[in-house]
N, C-alpha and C positions, 0 to 999 in steps of 0.2 A: 504494500500500500504506500503510495507516494506521500511523504511527509515533509519534503524539502523542495525548495526551488532550485537547488544545486544537485547535479548528478556527478559523482566521481566515477570516471570511466577507467577501468583497470585492464588494459590489454595484457594478455598473458600467453606466452609461448614457451612450453616446457619449463614451467616454474613450480614444479611439484615441491621443491625444497623451500620456496619462499612464500607461496600464496597464502598459506595459513597464517603466518606471522603478520603479513600485510593486512589481510582482511580482518583478522581478529582484533588487531590494534585499532583499526577504524571503527569496528563495531563497539569496542569497549570504551573508547575515548572520544569518538567523534560521531556518535550515533545520531546527531542532529542532521547529518547529511545522508542522502541516498547514494548507493553505489551499484555498479554492475561490473562483474568480471566478464571480459570478452575473451573467451578461450579461442586462440587463433590457430585452430587445427593442430593442437599439441599432440605429440606422439608418446608423451609420458602420462602420468596420472593426474595432471592438472584438473581436467574436467571431472574425473572421478572423485577427487578430493572435494571439489566445489559442490558436487551433488551430495556427497556423504555429509558434509557440514551444513547443507541447506543454504549455501550462498546464492545470492542473486546472480544468475548466469545467462550469458548469451553465448551459445556454443556454435562456432563457425565450423563447417565440415571440412574446409580446406584452409591452408595457411595463406593469408593475404599479406603478411608482413605488418610491421608496427603501424604504419600509416593507414593501411587498409582496415586493420582491426579497430583503430581509433575512429576512423570514419564510420564504421559500422556502429560503434557506440554512439556517435553523434546522430546517426539516423534513429537509433533507439530513443535518444534524448528528445529528438524532434517529435517522434510519435507519442511520447509520454508528456509532451508539453512542458519540459523543463526550461527555466529562464536562463540557467547557466550550466556549463559543463566543463570539467577539468580532466585533463589526462594525468593519470597517476600510475607510475611504473610498478609492476608486480615484483620487482627484484629488491624492494626495500630502500631504494636510493632517495625517493621523494619523501619529504617529511610533512605530515598533515597539519602541523602547527602553522604552516605558512598559507594554508587555504583561506583562513579568515582575512588576513591582510590583502590577499589577492582579490577576494570577494568584495571587500570594501572598496578597493581601487576600481574594479570593473563597474561597480554601482555608480561611480562618478561620471559614467558616460562613455567608457571605453568599449571597444569591440573585442579586443584581445588583450589579455594581461599575461605576460611571460614571467615565470619564476626564474630569475636570472642569478647566476653565481657571480656576476662581474659588474654589477651596478657600482659597487664601491670597492671592488677588489680587482687587481690586475690578473690577467691570464698568464700562466707560465709559458715556457717556450718549448713544450712538448710538441710533437708532430700534430697531434690532435688539436691542440690549442692554436697552433699556427693556422691550421685549416679553418678553425672557428674565426680567427682574426680576418682571414681572407674573405669569408662569407660576410662578416660585419662590414668590411669595406665595399664589397660588391653590392650589398643591399643599400648602403649609404649612397653609392654612386648612382643607383637606379631609382631611388625613392626620396633621397635627401633626408632620410630618417636613420638615425643610428640605433641599431639593435645590438646590445653588448653581448648577448648570449643567444645567437640565432639557432644553435643546435639543442638548446634546452628542451626537454620533452615535457616539462611541467608548464602547460599552457592552459589558460582558462578562456572560454568563449562565451560571448553574450548570446541572447536568444536570436537576434538577426543573423549572427554568424553560424549558429547551429542550423538554422534554416538554410543558409547559403550552402553549407556542406551537404546537408541532407537532400536538397532539392536541385541545386544548380551546379555546384562544382564537382567535376569528376576526378579531382585530385585529393590526396591526403593532405593534412595540415603540416606540411614540411616547411623549411625555411624559404624555399622558392615560392610556395603558395602564400606565405606571410608577406613576402615581397610583392607578389601580385596583388594581394588585398590592399596593401599600403598604397600602391599606385592607383587603386580604385577607390580611395577615400577612407579606408578603415582606420580607426584610431587605435593605436597600439601603445601599451605602456609596459614597464618592467618593474618588478618588485625584487629587492635583494632577498635571496634565500640561501640556505645551506643544503647540501646534499650529502648523503652517506655513500659509502662504497657498497657495491652489490653484497648482499648478505651471504648467499650460497650460489654455487653453480658458476658457470662461465658465460660471459656476454658473447653474443653472436658476432660482435664487432671485433675485427683485428685490423692491423694497419693496412692490409690490402683492401678489405671491404670499406674501411674508413676513407681511404684515398679515392676509391671508386665513387663513394657517396659524395665526397666533396666536389669531384669533377662533374658528376651528374648535376649537383645543385648549381654550380657555377654556369654550366651550359644553359640550364633552365632559366636562371636569373637574368642572364644577359641576352638570351636569344629566344628560347622556347616560350617563355611567358608572354612575349609580345604577340604571339599568335593564339594564345588561349582563348577559348570561347566557352561561355557558360551554357550548360545544357538547359533546354527549355522544359 
């Protein structure tokens, strides 16, 4: 039964070691918010655990990837008429104490609020952070807006943005889509947050996949997004 105007969307792919800790913590400490676990075609016990525990579950039959799973969650949020939706990682990195400040900020009239690690802190010089810096520059060049943490997965969306992704955009909410939305008038803000390291298991990202991701995002930001069309 819907009890909140905010939906926490938890995309999960092979997170059997983490999903209980993440959902239980939300249930025990942040029960004022609704949540949905989007099982992204996991081949481990993620879906089974969610069913055993009685978690709210949207079970995808195939793996769509993080962006696709979150977009499925946004479609669910639209169908259930939520005013706000936030992406919340299933690996324990995102901290729910920052949801309230993000919710307060988005109520000020923003379309997207990003939980940023770098509003007041500098990025280190690892390869991954260098890639993030490049994306920050690319978005600034194409939109005139500086996004300090474009790869942050902790993003909150307003009701109009939920509808946009559910009905019109055929792309997931990645940095290139945020850039596209900025160019089309969306108001985006950032809130300083802290993030934990993954609790258990290994990330699907390695330096090769990270490099491919960055290249894909840059090509999209500078070229592809200029030809994007909204579905009718």
